[in-house]
N, C-alpha and C positions, 0 to 999 in steps of 0.2 A: 319620722324614721330615725333610728339611732345607729350610731357606729358602736358596736359592742366590743370589738377587739381587732387586733392585727393578726393576720394569718402568717405566722412566722415561717412555716414551711414553704410558702409560695412567695415570700417577700425577699428582696435583696436591697442593695444600696441604691438602686435606681427605680425599683418598683415596690410599691407598698400595697399589699392586699388588705382591704378593710372588710371585716365581717359586719353585716348589717342586720338589723331586726326591724321589720320583717325582711325576708329575703328580697333582694333587689329584682324587680320585674323589668323586663325589657322596655316596656312603654315608659316606666318611671325613669329608667336610665336614659332613654332617648331625650326626654324632656329635660332632665338634669344636664345632659351634655350640651344641648343647644343653649341653655341659659348660662352654664359655666363658662362657655366661650366668650361671653360678653362681660365677664367680671374681671377687672384688671388684676385682682389678687390671684386669680386662677389661670391667667393667660399662659403662664410658663409650665403648666401642669397638664398633661394629657390624661384622659380617663378612658377606661374600658370596663366592660362588665365581665366579671370573672365568676364562672359557674359555681365554684365551691365556696367562695367567700362573699362575693357581692361586688364591691367596687375596687378597681385597681387604679392606683395613681402611678403615672410614669413621669420621671423628670430626667433632664439631661445632666443634671448635677447630682451628686450624692444626696440622699434624703436628709442627712444630718446637716447639710449646708443651706437648706431653704428656710425661710422665715416661717416658722410654724405657729406663731402667736395667733390664736383664735382660728386657725385653719380648720380644725375638726368641727368647731361650732358653725363655721361658715358652710362647710360641706353638708353637715347635718341639716341645717336650715334649708339649704337648697334642695336636698333630697326630700325633706318633709313637704316643701312647697310643690315639688314635682309629683309626689305621691298624692297630694290633695287635688291637684289639677287633673291628673289622670283618672282618679276614682270619682271625681265630681261629675264627669261625663257619663259614667255607667248607669246611674239611676234613670236618667232620661232615655238612654238607649233601651234599658230593660222595659220601661213603660211603653215605649214605641213598639217593641217586640210583642208585648202583651196585647196591645190594641190590634196589631196585625193578626195575631193568633185568634183573638175574639172575632174579628171580622171574617177570617177564614172559616172558623167553626160555625158561625152563623150561616154562611153560605152553604156549607156542607149539610147542616141540619135542615135548612129550608129545602135543599135538593132531595134529601132523604125523605122528608115529609111528603113532598109532591110526588115522588116516585113510589112511596110506600115501601121503601127498603130500609132495613135497620143499619145502624152505624156500628162498626166494630173497631 
Protein backbone atom coordinates (compact mmCIF):
# COMPACT_ATOMS: atom_id res chain seq x y z
CA UNK A 1 0.00 0.00 0.00
CA UNK A 2 1.29 3.42 -0.90
CA UNK A 3 0.80 6.85 0.59
CA UNK A 4 0.04 8.91 -2.50
CA UNK A 5 -0.45 12.40 -1.06
CA UNK A 6 -1.55 14.57 1.83
CA UNK A 7 -5.13 15.77 1.85
CA UNK A 8 -4.51 19.49 2.44
CA UNK A 9 -8.18 20.35 2.93
CA UNK A 10 -8.59 17.98 5.87
CA UNK A 11 -5.13 18.41 7.43
CA UNK A 12 -3.96 20.92 10.02
CA UNK A 13 -0.95 21.37 12.31
CA UNK A 14 -2.03 18.47 14.57
CA UNK A 15 -3.77 16.15 12.11
CA UNK A 16 -2.37 14.93 8.83
CA UNK A 17 -4.63 13.10 6.41
CA UNK A 18 -2.80 10.74 4.08
CA UNK A 19 -4.33 9.50 0.83
CA UNK A 20 -3.57 5.84 0.24
CA UNK A 21 -3.62 3.61 -2.81
CA UNK A 22 -5.53 1.37 -2.69
CA UNK A 23 -8.18 2.92 -0.46
CA UNK A 24 -7.68 1.94 3.17
CA UNK A 25 -10.10 -0.81 4.22
CA UNK A 26 -11.35 -1.10 7.79
CA UNK A 27 -9.83 -4.56 8.33
CA UNK A 28 -6.44 -3.32 7.09
CA UNK A 29 -6.66 -0.23 9.31
CA UNK A 30 -7.54 -2.34 12.37
CA UNK A 31 -4.51 -4.60 11.81
CA UNK A 32 -2.30 -1.55 11.18
CA UNK A 33 -3.46 0.19 14.33
CA UNK A 34 -2.88 -2.86 16.53
CA UNK A 35 0.68 -3.24 15.31
CA UNK A 36 1.51 0.48 15.19
CA UNK A 37 0.80 0.67 18.92
CA UNK A 38 3.77 -1.65 19.57
CA UNK A 39 6.33 0.34 17.56
CA UNK A 40 8.31 2.83 19.65
CA UNK A 41 8.60 5.18 16.68
CA UNK A 42 4.81 5.44 16.37
CA UNK A 43 3.83 5.45 20.06
CA UNK A 44 3.29 9.24 20.19
CA UNK A 45 1.09 9.27 17.10
CA UNK A 46 -2.57 8.26 17.17
CA UNK A 47 -4.20 6.99 13.98
CA UNK A 48 -7.73 6.94 12.66
CA UNK A 49 -9.30 5.92 9.42
CA UNK A 50 -10.57 8.89 7.43
CA UNK A 51 -13.20 8.11 4.83
CA UNK A 52 -12.15 10.60 2.15
CA UNK A 53 -8.40 10.19 2.29
CA UNK A 54 -7.38 7.03 4.09
CA UNK A 55 -5.22 7.38 7.17
CA UNK A 56 -5.25 10.28 9.62
CA UNK A 57 -2.31 10.89 11.94
CA UNK A 58 -2.94 12.78 15.20
CA UNK A 59 -0.20 14.31 17.32
CA UNK A 60 -0.22 16.42 20.47
CA UNK A 61 2.60 18.56 19.06
CA UNK A 62 2.53 20.37 15.73
CA UNK A 63 3.33 18.06 12.82
CA UNK A 64 6.40 20.06 11.81
CA UNK A 65 8.00 19.38 15.21
CA UNK A 66 7.97 15.57 15.03
CA UNK A 67 10.89 13.55 13.72
CA UNK A 68 9.66 12.60 10.26
CA UNK A 69 12.84 10.87 9.01
CA UNK A 70 11.67 7.62 7.45
CA UNK A 71 8.20 7.96 8.98
CA UNK A 72 6.33 7.67 5.67
CA UNK A 73 8.28 4.52 4.75
CA UNK A 74 7.60 2.98 8.14
CA UNK A 75 3.88 3.68 7.86
CA UNK A 76 3.75 2.40 4.26
CA UNK A 77 5.57 -0.80 5.23
CA UNK A 78 3.19 -1.42 8.11
CA UNK A 79 0.15 -0.71 5.90
CA UNK A 80 1.50 -3.11 3.27
CA UNK A 81 2.06 -5.78 5.91
CA UNK A 82 -1.46 -5.24 7.25
CA UNK A 83 -2.93 -5.47 3.76
CA UNK A 84 -1.05 -8.71 3.08
CA UNK A 85 -2.18 -10.30 6.34
CA UNK A 86 -5.82 -9.32 5.88
CA UNK A 87 -6.05 -10.50 2.27
CA UNK A 88 -4.05 -13.66 2.92
CA UNK A 89 -6.97 -15.07 4.91
CA UNK A 90 -9.58 -14.48 2.19
CA UNK A 91 -8.59 -17.26 -0.25
CA UNK A 92 -9.00 -19.86 2.49
CA UNK A 93 -12.37 -18.46 3.46
CA UNK A 94 -13.50 -18.40 -0.18
CA UNK A 95 -12.47 -22.03 -0.64
CA UNK A 96 -14.32 -23.01 2.54
CA UNK A 97 -17.46 -21.21 1.29
CA UNK A 98 -17.23 -23.01 -2.09
CA UNK A 99 -16.94 -26.38 -0.35
CA UNK A 100 -20.02 -25.62 1.76
CA UNK A 101 -21.94 -24.49 -1.34
CA UNK A 102 -20.96 -27.68 -3.17
CA UNK A 103 -22.10 -29.80 -0.23
CA UNK A 104 -25.40 -27.93 0.00
CA UNK A 105 -25.96 -28.24 -3.77
CA UNK A 106 -25.23 -31.97 -3.66
CA UNK A 107 -27.84 -32.48 -0.92
CA UNK A 108 -30.41 -30.42 -2.84
CA UNK A 109 -29.74 -32.33 -6.07
CA UNK A 110 -30.01 -35.69 -4.30
CA UNK A 111 -33.31 -34.65 -2.72
CA UNK A 112 -34.62 -33.42 -6.07
CA UNK A 113 -33.68 -36.71 -7.75
CA UNK A 114 -35.32 -38.80 -5.02
CA UNK A 115 -38.48 -36.71 -5.09
CA UNK A 116 -38.54 -36.32 -8.86
CA UNK A 117 -38.90 -32.55 -8.56
CA UNK A 118 -36.85 -30.14 -10.72
CA UNK A 119 -34.56 -27.52 -9.18
CA UNK A 120 -35.14 -23.90 -10.13
